[in-house]
C-alpha positions in Angstrom: -25.4 51.0 -72.2 -25.5 53.9 -70.0 -22.1 54.8 -71.1 -23.2 54.7 -74.7 -26.1 57.0 -73.8 -23.8 59.3 -72.1 -21.4 59.4 -75.0 -24.3 60.0 -77.4 -25.6 62.7 -75.3 -22.2 64.4 -75.1 -21.8 64.0 -78.9 -25.1 65.7 -79.5 -24.2 68.6 -77.1 -20.8 69.0 -78.9 -22.5 69.1 -82.3 -24.9 71.7 -81.1 -22.1 73.8 -79.7 -20.2 73.5 -82.9 -23.2 74.6 -84.8 -23.7 77.6 -82.6 -20.1 78.6 -83.1 -20.3 78.3 -86.8 -23.4 80.5 -86.9 -21.6 83.0 -84.7 -18.6 83.0 -87.0 -20.9 83.6 -90.0 -22.8 86.4 -88.3 -20.0 88.1 -86.4 -17.6 90.8 -87.5 -14.2 89.5 -88.4 -12.6 91.8 -85.8 -14.5 90.1 -83.0 -14.1 86.4 -84.1 -11.0 85.8 -81.9 -12.9 85.0 -78.7 -15.2 82.6 -80.6 -12.3 80.7 -82.1 -10.6 80.6 -78.7 -13.6 78.8 -77.3 -13.1 76.1 -80.0 -9.5 75.5 -79.1 -10.2 75.5 -75.5 -12.4 72.5 -75.9 -11.3 68.9 -76.7 -13.3 68.5 -80.0 -11.6 70.9 -82.2 -10.8 68.3 -84.8 -14.4 67.5 -85.1 -15.1 71.2 -85.3 -12.6 71.5 -88.1 -14.4 68.9 -90.0 -17.7 70.6 -89.6 -16.1 73.8 -90.6 -14.7 72.4 -93.8 -18.0 70.8 -94.6 -19.7 74.1 -94.0 -17.2 75.8 -96.4 -17.9 73.2 -99.0 -21.6 73.8 -98.7 -21.1 77.5 -99.1 -18.8 77.0 -102.1 -21.5 74.8 -103.8 -24.0 77.5 -103.1 -21.8 80.1 -104.6 -21.1 78.0 -107.6 -24.8 77.4 -108.1 -25.4 81.1 -107.7 -22.7 82.1 -110.2 -24.0 79.6 -112.8 -27.4 81.0 -112.4 -26.2 84.6 -112.9 -23.4 84.0 -115.4 -25.1 85.6 -118.5 -26.0 88.5 -116.4 -22.5 88.7 -115.3 -21.2 88.8 -118.8 -23.6 91.4 -119.8 -22.6 93.4 -116.8 -18.9 93.1 -117.8 -19.7 94.3 -121.2 -21.6 97.2 -119.8 -18.9 97.8 -117.4 -16.3 98.0 -120.1 -18.4 100.6 -121.8 -18.8 102.5 -118.6 -15.1 102.4 -118.1 -14.4 104.5 -121.1 -17.1 106.9 -120.2 -15.8 106.9 -116.6 -12.3 107.7 -117.9 -13.6 110.6 -119.8 -15.6 111.7 -116.7 -12.5 111.2 -114.6 -10.5 113.4 -116.9 -13.2 116.0 -116.9 -13.4 115.8 -113.1 -9.7 116.0 -112.8 -9.6 119.0 -115.1 -12.5 120.6 -113.2 -10.7 119.8 -110.0 -7.5 121.3 -111.2 -9.4 124.4 -112.3 -11.3 124.5 -109.0 -8.1 124.1 -107.1 -6.5 126.9 -109.0 -9.6 129.0 -108.5 -9.9 128.2 -104.8 -6.4 128.9 -103.7 -7.3 132.6 -102.9 -10.4 131.4 -101.1 -8.4 129.0 -99.1 -5.9 131.7 -98.2 -8.8 134.0 -97.3 -10.4 131.2 -95.3 -7.2 130.5 -93.6 -6.9 134.2 -92.8 -10.5 134.2 -91.7 -9.7 131.3 -89.4 -6.7 133.1 -88.0 -8.9 136.2 -87.5 -11.6 134.2 -85.8 -8.9 132.7 -83.6 -7.5 136.1 -82.8 -10.9 137.4 -82.2 -11.6 134.7 -79.7 -8.2 135.4 -78.1 -8.9 139.1 -78.0 -12.3 138.5 -76.5 -10.8 136.3 -73.9 -8.1 138.8 -73.3 -10.6 141.6 -73.0 -12.6 139.5 -70.5 -9.5 138.8 -68.5 -8.3 142.4 -68.7 -11.7 143.6 -67.6 -11.1 141.7 -64.4 -7.4 142.7 -64.1 -7.7 146.4 -65.0 -9.6 147.5 -61.9 -6.9 145.7 -59.9 -4.2 147.5 -61.7 -6.0 150.8 -61.5 -6.5 150.4 -57.8 -2.8 149.5 -57.4 -1.9 152.5 -59.5 -4.2 154.6 -57.4 -2.6 153.2 -54.3 0.9 154.2 -55.5 -0.3 157.6 -56.5 -1.9 158.2 -53.1 1.3 157.1 -51.4 3.4 159.3 -53.6 1.2 162.3 -52.8 1.4 161.3 -49.1 -2.4 160.6 -48.9 -1.7 157.7 -46.6 -5.2 157.2 -45.1 -6.9 157.0 -48.5 -4.0 154.8 -49.6 -4.8 152.5 -46.7 -8.5 152.4 -47.6 -7.5 151.7 -51.3 -5.3 148.9 -50.1 -8.2 147.4 -48.1 -10.4 147.4 -51.1 -7.7 146.0 -53.3 -7.0 143.2 -50.9 -10.6 142.2 -50.0 -12.5 143.1 -53.2 -10.4 143.1 -56.3 -7.5 140.7 -55.8 -9.6 137.6 -54.9 -11.2 137.9 -58.4 -7.9 137.4 -60.2 -5.9 135.6 -57.6 -4.7 132.9 -60.1 -2.5 135.4 -61.9 1.1 135.7 -61.0 1.2 139.4 -60.8 -1.7 139.2 -58.3 0.2 136.9 -56.1 3.1 139.4 -56.2 0.7 142.1 -55.1 -0.8 139.9 -52.3 2.7 139.2 -51.1 3.5 143.0 -51.3 0.5 144.1 -49.3 2.1 143.7 -45.8 5.1 145.6 -47.0 2.8 148.4 -48.3 1.0 148.5 -45.0 4.3 148.8 -43.1 5.4 151.4 -45.5 2.3 153.4 -45.0 2.7 153.0 -41.2 6.3 154.2 -41.3 5.6 157.1 -43.7 2.7 158.3 -41.6 4.8 158.0 -38.4 7.5 160.0 -40.2 4.9 162.6 -41.0 3.9 162.6 -37.4 7.5 163.2 -36.3 7.7 166.1 -38.8 4.5 167.5 -37.3 5.8 167.2 -33.8 9.0 168.9 -34.8 7.0 171.6 -36.6 4.7 172.4 -33.6 7.8 172.5 -31.4 9.2 175.2 -33.6 5.8 176.9 -34.0 4.7 176.8 -30.4 6.2 180.3 -29.9 4.1 181.7 -32.7 1.0 179.8 -31.7 1.3 181.0 -28.1 1.9 184.6 -29.3 -1.2 184.4 -31.4 -3.3 183.0 -28.5 -2.1 185.6 -26.1 -2.8 188.4 -28.6 -6.3 187.0 -28.9 -6.7 187.0 -25.1 -5.4 190.6 -25.0 -7.7 191.7 -27.7 -10.6 189.9 -26.0 -9.8 191.8 -22.8 -9.6 195.1 -24.7 -12.9 194.3 -26.3 -14.5 193.5 -23.0 -13.2 196.8 -21.7 -14.6 198.7 -24.7 -18.0 197.0 -24.4 -18.1 197.7 -20.6 -17.0 201.4 -21.0 -18.9 202.2 -24.2 -21.6 204.8 -23.5 -25.2 204.1 -24.4 -26.2 205.5 -27.7 -29.8 206.0 -28.9 -31.2 204.2 -25.9 -29.1 201.0 -26.4 -25.7 199.7 -25.9 -23.4 199.0 -28.8 -23.2 195.3 -29.3 -20.0 193.3 -28.8 -20.2 192.2 -32.4 -20.3 195.7 -33.7 -17.4 196.8 -31.5 -15.5 193.7 -32.7 -16.2 194.6 -36.3 -15.1 198.2 -35.9 -12.0 197.2 -34.0 -10.8 194.7 -36.7 -9.9 192.0 -34.2 -9.4 189.1 -36.7 -6.5 186.9 -35.4 -5.7 183.5 -36.8 -6.2 180.5 -34.5 -3.9 177.5 -33.9 -5.6 175.6 -36.7 -4.8 178.4 -39.1 -1.1 178.3 -38.1 -0.6 174.5 -37.9 -1.7 171.7 -40.2 -3.0 169.1 -37.9 -3.8 166.6 -40.7 -0.7 164.5 -40.1 -2.0 163.7 -36.6 -5.4 162.8 -37.8 -4.1 160.7 -40.7 -1.6 158.9 -38.5 -4.3 158.3 -35.9 -6.7 156.9 -38.4 -4.0 154.8 -40.1 -2.9 153.3 -36.8 -6.6 152.8 -35.8 -7.3 150.9 -39.0 -4.1 148.9 -38.6 -5.2 148.0 -35.0 -2.3 149.8 -33.4 -4.1 152.9 -32.0 -2.9 152.3 -28.5 0.7 152.2 -29.7 0.2 155.5 -31.5 -1.4 157.1 -28.5 1.4 156.0 -26.2 4.0 157.3 -28.6 2.3 160.6 -29.1 1.9 161.3 -25.4 5.4 160.2 -24.7 6.8 162.6 -27.3 4.7 165.5 -26.1 5.7 164.9 -22.5 9.4 165.2 -23.7 8.5 168.4 -25.6 6.7 169.7 -22.5 9.8 169.3 -20.4 11.9 171.1 -23.0 9.3 174.0 -23.2 9.2 174.3 -19.5 12.9 174.6 -19.2 13.5 178.4 -19.1 16.6 180.0 -20.6 19.3 181.0 -18.1 19.1 184.7 -19.1 15.3 184.9 -19.1 15.2 187.4 -16.3 17.3 190.0 -18.3 14.5 191.2 -20.6 10.8 191.0 -20.9 11.1 189.3 -24.3 12.8 186.4 -22.5 9.7 185.9 -20.3 7.4 186.5 -23.3 9.0 183.8 -25.4 8.9 181.4 -22.5 5.2 182.0 -21.9 4.4 181.9 -25.7 6.0 178.4 -25.9 4.0 177.1 -22.9 0.7 178.6 -24.2 1.4 177.3 -27.7 2.0 173.8 -26.3 -1.3 173.7 -24.4 -3.3 175.4 -27.2 -2.2 172.5 -29.5 -3.0 169.9 -26.9 -6.4 171.5 -26.3 -7.1 171.5 -30.0 -6.0 167.8 -30.2 -8.3 167.0 -27.2 -11.4 168.5 -28.9 -10.7 167.3 -32.5 -9.7 163.7 -31.8 -11.5 161.0 -29.9 -9.3 159.8 -27.2 -5.8 160.6 -28.5 -5.4 162.7 -25.4 -7.9 162.9 -22.6 -8.6 165.3 -19.8 -6.7 163.4 -17.2 -3.6 163.4 -19.4 -4.0 167.2 -20.1 -4.5 167.9 -16.3 -1.4 165.9 -15.5 0.7 167.9 -18.0 -0.8 171.1 -16.7 0.0 170.3 -13.1 3.6 169.6 -14.0 3.8 172.8 -16.2 2.2 174.9 -13.4 4.7 173.8 -10.8 7.7 174.2 -13.0 6.5 177.5 -14.4 5.9 178.9 -10.9 9.3 177.7 -9.7 11.0 179.2 -12.7 9.2 182.6 -12.2 10.1 182.6 -8.5 13.8 182.0 -9.3 14.1 184.4 -12.2 11.9 187.2 -10.9 14.1 187.4 -7.8 16.9 188.6 -10.0 14.9 191.6 -11.2 15.6 194.9 -9.7 13.7 197.2 -12.1 10.2 197.8 -10.9 9.0 198.6 -14.5 10.2 195.2 -15.6 8.5 193.5 -12.6 5.3 195.4 -13.5 5.5 194.4 -17.1 6.2 190.8 -16.0 3.1 190.9 -13.8 1.0 192.1 -16.7 2.5 189.4 -18.9 1.8 186.7 -16.2 -1.8 187.9 -15.9 -2.2 187.7 -19.7 -0.6 184.3 -19.6 -3.0 183.2 -17.0 -6.0 184.7 -18.7 -5.1 183.0 -22.0 -4.8 179.6 -20.5 -7.9 180.1 -18.3 -9.8 180.8 -21.6 -8.8 177.3 -22.6 -10.1 175.8 -19.4 -6.9 175.5 -17.4 -7.0 176.4 -13.6 -4.7 179.3 -12.9 -5.3 180.2 -9.3 -1.8 179.2 -8.3 -0.4 181.8 -10.8 -2.4 184.5 -9.2 -1.3 183.4 -5.7 2.3 183.5 -7.0 1.7 187.0 -8.3 1.0 188.1 -4.7 4.5 186.8 -3.8 5.9 188.9 -6.7 4.0 191.8 -5.4 6.2 191.8 -2.3 9.2 191.7 -4.5 7.7 194.5 -6.7 7.3 196.6 -3.5 10.9 196.0 -2.6 12.1 197.1 -6.1 9.8 200.1 -5.8 11.3 200.9 -2.4 14.8 200.7 -3.8 13.9 202.9 -6.7 12.2 205.5 -4.5 15.1 205.4 -2.1 17.2 206.8 -5.0 14.4 209.3 -5.8 14.3 210.5 -2.2 18.1 210.7 -2.0 18.2 212.8 -5.2 15.5 215.1 -3.8 17.1 215.5 -0.5 20.6 215.9 -2.0 19.5 218.6 -4.4 17.4 220.6 -2.0 18.8 223.9 -0.9 17.1 223.7 2.6 15.7 227.2 2.3 12.1 228.4 2.4 10.5 228.4 -1.1 10.3 232.0 -2.4 7.2 232.9 -4.4 7.0 236.1 -6.5 3.4 235.9 -7.9 0.0 234.2 -7.5 0.6 231.7 -10.2 3.7 230.2 -8.5 1.9 230.3 -5.2 -1.1 228.3 -6.5 1.2 225.9 -8.3 2.9 225.0 -5.0 -0.3 224.8 -3.1 -1.7 222.5 -5.8 1.3 220.2 -5.3 1.2 220.1 -1.5 -1.8 220.6 0.8 -0.9 223.7 2.7 -3.1 226.4 4.1 -1.9 229.5 6.0 -4.3 232.5 6.2 -1.5 234.8 7.4 0.8 233.8 4.5 -2.0 234.3 2.0 -2.5 237.8 3.3 1.1 238.7 2.9 2.1 240.6 -0.2 4.4 239.2 -2.9 7.3 238.3 -2.7 6.9 236.0 0.2 8.1 232.6 1.3 6.6 229.2 2.2 8.0 227.9 5.5 9.2 224.7 4.0 11.8 224.0 1.3 11.2 222.4 -2.1 11.7 218.8 -0.9 8.4 218.9 0.9 6.1 219.1 -2.2 8.5 216.9 -4.1 8.5 214.2 -1.4 4.8 214.4 -1.1 4.2 214.0 -4.8 6.7 211.1 -5.0 4.7 209.3 -2.2 1.6 209.7 -4.3 3.5 208.4 -7.4 4.6 205.4 -5.3 0.9 204.8 -4.4 0.0 204.9 -8.0 2.8 202.5 -8.8 1.5 200.1 -6.2 -2.0 200.4 -7.6 -0.8 199.5 -11.1 0.4 196.1 -9.8 -3.0 195.3 -8.2 -4.9 195.8 -11.5 -6.3 192.6 -13.1 -5.4 190.5 -10.1 -9.0 189.9 -9.3 -8.5 191.4 -5.8 -11.2 193.0 -3.7 -11.1 196.7 -2.9 -10.2 195.9 0.7 -7.3 193.7 -0.4 -6.0 196.4 -2.8 -6.3 199.1 -0.1 -4.5 196.9 2.4 -1.7 196.1 -0.1 -1.2 199.8 -0.9 -1.2 200.9 2.7 1.3 198.2 3.8 3.6 199.2 0.9 3.2 202.9 1.6 4.0 202.3 5.3 7.2 200.5 4.3 8.0 203.5 2.1 7.5 205.9 5.0 8.9 204.0 7.9 11.9 202.4 6.1 12.8 204.1 2.9 12.0 207.7 3.5 12.9 207.4 7.1 16.4 206.0 6.2 16.9 208.8 3.7 16.0 211.5 6.2 18.2 209.9 8.8 21.1 209.7 6.4 20.7 213.4 5.6 20.4 214.3 9.2 23.5 212.2 10.1 25.6 213.5 7.2 28.9 215.0 8.3 28.6 218.3 6.5 25.0 219.0 7.5 24.6 222.4 9.0 22.3 223.8 11.7 20.4 225.7 9.1 19.7 222.5 7.2 18.7 220.7 10.4 16.3 223.5 11.3 14.7 223.4 7.9 14.4 219.6 8.1 12.5 219.9 11.3 10.2 222.5 9.7 9.8 220.3 6.6 9.0 217.1 8.6 6.5 219.0 10.6 4.6 219.9 7.5 4.9 216.5 6.0 3.5 215.0 9.2 0.5 217.3 8.9 0.0 216.1 5.3 -0.4 212.4 6.3 -4.2 212.8 6.7 -4.3 213.9 3.0 -2.4 210.8 2.0 -5.0 208.8 3.9 -7.7 210.5 1.9 -5.8 210.0 -1.3 -5.7 206.3 -0.8 -9.3 206.2 0.2 -10.3 208.0 -3.0 -8.5 205.5 -5.3 -9.6 202.3 -3.4 -13.0 203.4 -2.2 -12.3 201.8 1.2 -13.2 204.1 4.1 -10.4 204.4 6.7 -13.0 203.5 9.4 -13.2 200.0 8.0 -12.2 197.4 10.6 -9.3 195.8 8.7 -8.0 199.0 7.2 -4.3 199.5 7.9 -3.3 202.9 9.2 -0.5 204.9 7.7 2.5 205.4 10.0 3.7 208.6 8.3 3.3 210.7 11.5 5.6 208.3 13.3 8.2 208.5 10.5 8.3 212.3 10.4 8.2 212.5 14.2 11.2 210.2 14.4 13.0 212.2 11.7 12.3 215.4 13.5 13.5 214.1 16.8 16.6 212.8 15.1 17.2 216.3 13.6 16.6 217.8 17.0 19.2 215.5 18.5 21.5 216.3 15.7 21.0 220.0 16.3 21.9 219.5 20.0 24.9 217.4 18.9 25.9 219.9 16.3 25.7 222.8 18.7 27.8 221.0 21.2 30.4 220.2 18.5 30.5 223.8 17.5 30.9 224.8 21.2 33.7 222.3 21.5 35.4 223.8 18.4 35.3 227.2 20.0 36.6 225.8 23.3 39.5 224.3 21.5 40.6 227.9 20.8 40.7 228.7 24.5 44.1 229.8 25.6 44.1 230.6 29.3 47.2 231.7 31.2 46.6 229.7 34.3 49.5 231.4 36.0 48.4 235.0 35.4 48.7 237.3 38.4 45.9 239.7 37.2 42.8 239.1 35.2 42.1 240.8 31.9 39.6 243.7 31.4 37.1 241.7 29.4 36.0 238.2 28.5 38.2 236.0 26.4 37.9 236.5 22.6 37.0 232.9 21.9 34.1 233.1 24.3 32.9 236.4 22.8 32.9 234.7 19.4 31.2 231.7 20.8 28.4 233.8 22.3 28.1 235.6 19.0 27.7 232.3 17.2 25.1 231.2 19.6 23.1 234.4 19.3 23.0 234.2 15.5 22.2 230.5 15.6 19.2 230.8 17.9 18.0 233.7 15.8 17.4 231.1 13.0 15.3 229.0 15.3 12.4 231.4 15.1 10.4 229.0 12.9 11.1 226.0 15.1 8.5 224.8 17.6 9.1 226.6 20.9 10.2 223.6 22.8 12.8 222.6 20.2 14.4 226.0 20.4 14.3 226.1 24.2 15.7 222.6 24.5 18.5 223.4 22.0 19.4 226.6 23.9 19.3 224.9 27.3 21.3 222.0 25.9 23.9 224.3 24.5 24.2 226.3 27.7 24.5 223.1 29.8 27.2 221.7 27.5 29.1 225.0 27.6 28.9 225.1 31.4 30.0 221.4 31.6 32.8 222.0 29.1 34.1 225.1 31.0 34.0 223.1 34.3 36.0 220.3 32.6 38.5 222.9 31.2 39.0 224.2 34.7 39.4 220.8 36.3 41.3 219.0 33.7 44.5 217.2 34.8 46.8 219.1 32.5 46.1 222.3 34.5 48.2 221.5 37.5 48.4 225.0 38.9 46.3 228.1 38.6 46.3 231.6 40.1 43.6 233.7 41.5 44.1 236.1 38.6 43.5 233.3 36.1 40.4 232.3 38.1 39.1 235.8 38.0 39.6 235.9 34.2 37.7 232.6 34.0 35.0 234.3 36.1 34.7 237.1 33.5 34.0 234.5 30.8 31.4 232.8 32.9 29.8 236.2 33.5 29.6 236.6 29.7 27.8 233.3 29.5 25.4 234.4 32.2 24.8 237.6 30.5 23.9 235.7 27.3 21.5 233.5 29.3 19.8 236.6 30.9 19.4 238.2 27.4 16.8 235.6 26.4 18.3 234.3 23.1 15.2 232.0 22.8 11.8 233.2 24.0 9.8 231.1 26.4 12.1 230.7 29.4 10.7 231.7 32.7 12.8 233.9 35.0 16.4 232.9 35.3 15.8 229.3 34.1 18.5 229.5 31.5 21.0 231.0 33.9 20.7 227.9 36.1 22.8 226.1 33.4 25.8 227.9 34.8 24.9 227.6 38.5 27.5 225.0 39.3 30.3 227.2 37.8 28.9 230.3 39.5 28.9 228.9 43.0 32.3 227.3 42.6 33.9 230.5 41.4 32.1 232.6 44.1 33.4 230.2 46.8 37.0 230.5 45.6 37.1 234.2 44.7 35.3 235.2 48.0 37.2 232.5 49.9 34.0 231.8 51.8 35.0 228.4 53.2 33.5 228.9 56.6 30.0 229.3 55.1 30.5 226.4 52.7 31.7 224.1 55.5 29.2 225.2 58.0 26.1 225.0 55.7 27.2 221.9 53.7 24.4 219.4 53.2 21.6 221.9 54.1 18.9 222.6 51.4 19.4 226.3 51.9 23.2 226.1 51.6 24.6 229.1 49.6 27.0 226.7 47.8 24.7 223.8 47.4 25.9 223.0 43.8 29.6 222.8 44.8 30.8 219.3 45.1 33.5 218.8 47.7 35.6 216.7 45.4 35.5 219.4 42.7 36.4 222.0 45.4 39.3 219.9 46.6 40.8 219.5 43.1 40.7 223.2 42.5 42.0 224.0 46.0 45.0 221.6 45.4 45.9 223.4 42.2 45.8 226.8 44.0 47.7 225.5 47.0 50.6 224.3 44.8 50.7 227.8 43.2 50.7 229.5 46.6 53.7 227.6 47.6 55.7 228.2 44.5 54.7 231.6 43.4 53.6 233.3 46.6 50.1 233.7 45.4 49.2 235.1 48.9 52.0 237.6 48.9 49.6 240.3 50.3 49.3 238.1 53.4 53.0 237.7 54.1 52.5 238.3 57.7 50.1 235.5 58.1 51.5 233.3 55.3 51.8 230.3 57.6 48.3 230.8 58.9 46.9 230.9 55.4 48.8 227.8 54.4 47.5 226.1 57.5 44.0 227.3 56.6 44.2 225.8 53.1 45.5 222.6 54.7 42.7 222.6 57.2 40.0 223.3 54.4 41.5 220.5 52.3 41.4 218.2 55.3 37.8 219.0 56.0 36.9 218.6 52.3 38.5 215.1 52.3 36.5 214.3 55.4 33.3 215.4 53.7 34.2 213.3 50.7 35.0 210.2 52.8 31.8 210.6 54.8 29.8 211.0 51.6 31.3 207.7 50.2 30.5 205.9 53.4 
């Protein structure tokens, strides 16, 4: 029963489900009925469902049929009406078709126009879109074009700025375009290109300033020279209308416009390259490269040409290049921030200073022309002043100039040595004659000489000295002026200048002039007249030394009483020259005496003497008289010494002539003739050839000869032997050795030629006497040696 209820319940549920499905089929769109039907087939009661479906269809058919029967008359009427309408509809269709055809025909142009309008609208949209895109792209292209133009015109720093804007501002807006990607990829290459081109410009700049350093330095040194001239003008310009003319006015009137380094060289490549490398983050690389290259250029600039010492232009070009180099570096220092710094500049300057000083020491040592050395000094001073104006320390250059001053003095001494030689060689060694007051005043104006007696004498008259005195004096002053020129602009004190001049002048006097005078005095062909005049001249030059002292004092304003003032040694120089001349006079006189004595031709075997003195001796005495007559202007002692020296030399030479070994024998007659010659000499001595001798002082020069001759001619051996060794001995000046030599020569003659023929009776006694005297003389000699 329960199973029956269960089956009934399931049948009711199935019927309800089938009813739901049928309603859903009736109300659902045909396209969506598939799922509903699937649910039927999925179940087990589809047969029953089909039955219900068919029943439902039949019900619907019956309803349709009922409805049709109900509406049939209306349907017929409707068909009738419809048939009528069909005819009208056909007409209307024809009319519509015709109208459509006409409309189509009429609308073709409109369609074409509309199509064209459509295309235009499409193009307009495209153009608008293109314009929008181009609006974004054009600034990029313009910037890129600007970049290329800037690079083409070598405006690299603006080009780099443009590149920065292009990369960071413009390209990001249009980064999806292919050409933009190409640009982005090309930016590093452009940066590298800018870097390389700017470096190339820097290299060109470095090469340019290397070539233009000479011109830059020349300009800078001209500016320094003109500034110095301007300072001199301002300092020396007289006050006008109660005021001093301003420096600006003097500058304007002098037209001192000179271009600077920035006017001669375009520094923009350096600035551009520095900015570019700074922007690119490679500033340190750039600084290192610049400094390295400039150091190389500095070494090249500091290498002097091998022939620099030959001309001043060689030194000038060398200095110009150095100045040009450091003017450029100074400009770079003050116009860039850190490209070069003071430490770098100081390091370069220290190197330059040491190399420059070494080069100048080497090359200036080759210079032998004082004018060139002086010009070089002035150039070095200008070089130092120029660089000092740019802040470089130059004390070492001025210290080195003091070394060159010693060399300058040496070249001056060599030059003045030639000047003095020419003066001394061309002098006539005769007193200067003057015929009128004008000539007299001219000479007195050239040389400080005062002589009241000479001034009183009428014209014509003569100065005691020859022409070389005023000439030498003026040349000494010229030398002092030349020394003074070197001291200018060296920033030396008056005392230092005075000391320098005095030391150089002392060298001139004690070495150069002294050597020249000594050479003239020692010259082979110099005569006694010249020597006498030299003594007179040096006497006057010695007196003039105090005026040279005053001359130096006047130009240096340093009083000679100052503690450190060097004294002039001129008096010593002239005294030494005078003494040398005196000695040369003595030597010359002796040589002349020797020349006359060479003419002596004694007949040592003569039995009788002649009636007068020998001719050679008469000539010799005549020469001596005329010579000593010239000595009137010499100082008294010089003339007396010369006369005494000549007489002593003559006496000694005559003694040697008598005793020489070649004279083996001599007779009493020859000895008497020799005595006549000695008497002639004694007569000359008594005549007073030179004033100032007291009594028979000059005769004493012949005392040895006189006593010897008296001993032999008077044959006074007993007195000689008896008084020998006593202060009052009559023959005190007779040496026993000399007496023995002469006695031996007479003894040999006596044996061979019977010299003592008048004593024939006592010939043996006489011979014994000679032997006895000879023996006693030997005894005296031996006792003297013991």
